[in-house]
N, C-alpha and C positions, 0 to 999 in steps of 0.2 A: 468466551464471549462473540459475538457476532453482529457485524455490522448490518443492521436493515434499512436506513435513508440516511441518502447523503441529500444534505440542502445546501444551496451553495448561491450565493447575490454579489453580483459587482468586482467577481474577481478575474480579473483578465477580461477575454472573450464568454467567461461564463456568467452572463447577465443575469440568467433566473434559471438555475436548473435544478430540477430535487430527481430523484435516484430511489424509489420506493422498492419493497420485499427484496432486495439485492439476495440473490443465492450468493453460495458459497464461493462458486466459482465465477467470474465476470471477466468479459473480454471484447474490448472496443476496438471497430474497428472503424476507420475513418480516412479520408483522401489527408497527404500534408496540408497542414495548418488548417486543419478543420478542429482542433482544441485538444484533443486527446494526449498533451503535452500537459497542459492546463490542466484537465481533469488532474494528471500524477502529479502533478505540483502541490496541488491543496495538501497531499498529504505530508510532500516535504515542509509543505508551509508551517503547517501545522504542528509539527516536530521540530521544525527549528525555532518554534514561539515559545515552546516548551523549554529548549535544551539552553535558548539564551532570551530574549523577550520579541517582541513586536516589534519594534525598530528593525532592532537585528535583521529580523527574517524578510521584512519590507524591501531593505536593503538591497538584503541578496537577492531578491525577486526582481526588482525595480531600477538598481542599480539608486546612486545619488539623489534621485527625485522619489524616492519609496512610495507612500502610497500612493502621489498622483499617477504614477507609470504603471501600479498595480490596479488601481481601482478602475472600471469599466468604461470606455470612452465614454461623456459626455453624462455620466453618471457620478461626477468629480465632489458633488454636495453632499452624495449619499454616502452609507454606511459599506463597508463591504459585511458581510455576515456568512459564518460559515457555522451548518449545523448536522450533528452527527445522532444517528438513534442506535442505539446498540443494546443486547439482553446480554443482561449477566443474573448472577444466584445472588438473591438479597433475601436472609434469613427464611431460606427456605423453599424462597418461589423464587421462578425464571420473572425476572421484574424486564420493561420496556424503557432502557433509561437514555436523555434528552442531554446533550450537551449544544450547547451556543453562543457561540464567538459574536460580538458585533465590534468592527476597527472602526476609529473615526480619522480625524486630524483635526487640531484645535484649530483659530485663528494664527497662531505663528508657522503651520504647518506640518506641526509634530504630531504622531500617529499618539495613538490613545485605545482603550480597551472600555469600547462606553458602556459596554454590558458583557457580563461573563454568567452562564447559569449552569445551573445539574439540576435535572428535575424529574422526578417520575413519583407514581401512581402508589399510595402509602395502601390503600384496597382495591378493590375490583371494581368501585366505584368513586364519580368524583373527579375532580379535574389533579393532574401532577401537582405535587409537593415539588417548592421551590429549597434544595437542600443544602445546594449553595447559589448566593448572588451577588454578587458583585458591580459598582457600577464607580466609573471611574477613581479607580484606585482604593474603594472604602466598598465594603460590604460583611458577610454575616457566611457563616457555615454553622449546617448542623452538627453538633456532637453525640447523639443520643439518636442517629439515624435508625438503630434496628430494632427501637425499641415503641414497639408496634402496640403494645398495651396503654400509652401513654394518646390524647388526640392532640390533633396539630396542636392548638396552641400553648401545651406544656412541654413542647418539644425545647432544648436548650440550645441556643442560638450564642455562639462566638464570633463577637464581632474582632473584624482586624482591617486595618491599615495596611497598603503593599506597601514598601518601599519606591516604586514607583509605577505611573498607571498606563506604562505599557510592560507591564508581567503580567503573567500568569495567573490569576488567585490557585489553582490547580499545581501549582510549580514547587508552591510551598506546603499548601494545605494536604496537597497528594503523599507527603513523605509520611503523616498519621494514621495509625491503626483508626482512630476513630472521626475519621472520616472517610467513611470504607467507599463509596460511588467515586470521590473525586479521589480519593488511594488508586481504583481499577480504573479509571481513566487514563490518570496518569501512565499507569503501568502499562496499560493498550497503546499509547503515543509513545510511550519508550522502545516498547518492542517492536512495534515496523519495522518492515524493512523494507525498504523502497531501493530497487537495485541502482545501482548507477554503474555500472561492469563495466572496467576498462582492460582491454587484454593485453595493452602494455602494461597496466598494472600488475596484473597477473603473475605473469611471466618471470626468468630468472630465481636467483640466487637471494633468498631473503632471511632477514636477522631471524635467530630464532625468538621465539616470543609465545605466551598465552593465546591463543584464541578458541574461545566456547562459542564460536561463530562466525560464518564469511563475512567479511567488511562488504560493505554497500557497491565498493568499488573494485572488490574481490583481492585487494593487493596483499589480502593476506592468507591466499591459497594455500601453500606451502606448509603452513602453519597450522591451519582448520584439518589438513589434509593427515598434519601428524598427529591431532588431536584426537580424532576421528580415529587413525589408525590404533593407536594406542589404549582409547577410552573407551572406543564402544566398536569394538574388532568387528562382532557380527553386520554392522550396519552399513560399515566400510566395502567389507564382501560384499554385499549387494550391490553397492555402488559400482564395483570392480566391473563386476558381473554386467550388470548394467551398460557398462561405458563396451567391454568384449561385446557383445549381442549388438552395439547399436552401432559403433565404430572397428571397422574392417579395420585390421591387422593389430589392432590394440592386443594383446595376448596379459599384459599384467601392467601395474604399475604401484610404484615402490617412491617412498618421501625416504631423503638420505639427508643427513647432517655431515658437514664435510669437515673439513678438519679446525678448521676455525671456528665452529660453532654456530655455521649460517645453515639454512633450510634450502633446498633444490627438489623440485619432481623428476621425478625421470619415466618416459612410459616404455614401454620394452613393444617392439615388435616382433611377432612370431616369426618374421623371416630373416630377421638379424641375430646374432649374440648376443651383442652388449645394447642395454639401454641406451636411448635420445633422450638427452635433455630436454625440457619442454621450449625451448629457441629453436628446435627443427623437428615439430610438430606442428600442426595444422591449428590455425585459430579455432577452428569447428571442435578439434578436439580439446583443449582446454577448456574451450566455454563449457562444452555437455557435459565435462568432470565438476566443473564450478557449478551449476547448475542440480548435476544430484547431488550432490555436498549439499548443498542447500536445502535441497527436498526430502533429504534423511537426517537433516538432524535432528538429534535426540530431543533438544529439547527447541520443537519448533513455533516459529512465529504467529503469532495468532492475524497478523496481516503480512501477505507477500505484494505488492505492487513490480512489475515486471516489466518495462515498455519494450519493445520489439524485440524480442526476447530471438526472431532469426536470423538478426544482424550475424555476420559469420560460423551459422549454421548452414549445412546440407539442406535444400529443399525436403528429401525425404527423411530428414531428422524430425520436423516437425511435428508429423502428426504422432509421433512416441513422444516426444516432448508434452506436448497436450495431454496427451493421456496422465503423462507423471503430474501435471500441474493438478489433473483432475484428481486425482489418487491424494493429492496432498491434502485436497479440497476435503473429500468423503474422510478422511482422517481428523477434521476436524479445524484446519488451516481454512485461513479465508483467502481468495487469491483474487487479485486482479490483475489482467496483461492488454496491453495492447498491441496492436499489429497490423499489418498489411499480409499477410502469407495467406494463400489458397489454403495449403496443406495444412497449415493452423488451424484454419477455421475450418476446415472438413472434420475433423476429432470434438469438434465443438458442441455441445447440445443447445438446442434451442434457445431453451430459455435461459440460457446464459450467454447469449449473445445482445450485444448494444452497437447500435451504429451514431456516431456523431457527424454532426456538417455544421458549416458555417453557416448562414446569412446576413450579410450586410453586419458584417462587423461580428456576428456573434453564433455563437454555438448553440445546439440544439442535440439532446441523446435524448435517443429512443431506443425502449426496448424490440428488438424482432417478433417478440409475440405478440406486439400491439398493431404489427401490420399485417391484414389478410392477407395481401397476396403472395409475398415472401414467407411467412408461416407456413401457409397452407403448399409453398411449393417442397418446400422442408417436408414436413407430413408427407410429400406424396411422395418424398424418395430423392430431392433433389438436392444436392448438397452446396451446403452454405459457401463455400471457399470457389464453386464454380458461380456459382450467382452472382458474387462479390467481383470476379474476374467480369461477367458479361454486363456489372453497371447495376444490377436489378437493383442494391440500395440507395441509389442518387435518389431515386424520389420517395424515399420513407418518410422523410419529415413533411412533404407536404400531403401525402396519403393521409397520415398520422393526424394534422393540420383540421383537416376536409372529413373527418368522418364524423 
C-alpha cells in the first residue's frame, strides 16, 4: 500500500492542507515553528485514535482542553478533518481507497466522530462507493465488498452501533476478514512507525524480551539487535558492515547476554582489544546503528515517519543516511522525513522535497516542483541544501500563490 494524498483541515496550524501525488520518499523542510512537527503529529494522532479513542488522542495532543486546543484557532465551531488516500489491491485490481475522518465536539465539549468513511470505486467509472459509513457512533459496513458481480443495491450491509461515539469504526470492524478495506487500513495504521528516538532510552543494559521491531523510542534496541543477530544474520551483517564503513573506528558490534539474563550492546573499536559498552560510544554511533537496524527490518513498516534525523549525528553522515532512506522507499516502504540539514537535503531528489512555511499562524506546504525558480536552479545543478542555507526557500509560498 502507498499513501497518495493527505488532506488535513483544522488540525492545529494545518488549517487547510492537501498533499497530492505523494512520492515514496517525502522530505519536509522549514524553519522552526513552521508546522513540520504538526504534520507528523497527524500520523501519531490517527494511530492513537485507533489504539485508544478520539478523546484520549485529543487529550494527548491538547492536554485537558482536548478538542479546543487541537482545532485551529478561530475555527473552534468547525470539524477537524483528516483524509488519507492510499492504493491497495482489491480483487486483483490496484484501487485508490479513501479513508475520511471528521471529528467534532458536542454542546458539552465532549468529542465524537461526526463521520467516518471508507470508499473506493467498484469499477472504472462512477462515483466511489461507501464500504464503511458511520455517523455519531452508528453506521454500516459492506460484508461482501469483493463480490463485483453484484450491483451496488445487492451488496450486503451490516449495521453496527459502537460502544462510544468517540471510537473509530475501523478499530472493531478492521479485525474481521469480511471487511477487507477496513482491515487493510487498520493494518496500515498499526504498522506505521513514528520515530520518537531518545538516546537515553536506547542506551544501557536492558531486560531480555522479544522484539520483532525497533520501538518508537529505541528503548528495545539491544533486544531488537539480538533478534536480528539470531534470526536474520545476513541482514545484521549488512548493518554492521555499513556502520563500519560510516563510523570511523567501529570494527564490530556484539549483543551480549549478562549473567542475570539482561542484554547489552558492545561496540568494538579496532584500536582496542576490549569492546566498549554503549555508554562509552558517541550518541551518533548509537543512533546510526538504530536507524540502520530500522531500515533493514526483515518485515519493513509500510510507512516510516522520522523527525529531524540529524540530531546527534555528524553532518557528514547525513548524505549517507538520506541515501539509506531513499533505498528503503525504493524497496517498497514509504518514508516521511522532516529536516533542517543541508547535507541531508543535498542527497534528496527534487520530486521528494516539500517546503513548509507559516503565515498568520497557519501552515502551508508546497512541493518544490511547484516553484519554477527553485526547481530550475536544482535542475541546473544547484544543490537543495545550499539553496536552503541561502534562504531561497523562504519565498516559495508567495511565488506559488501568485502563479
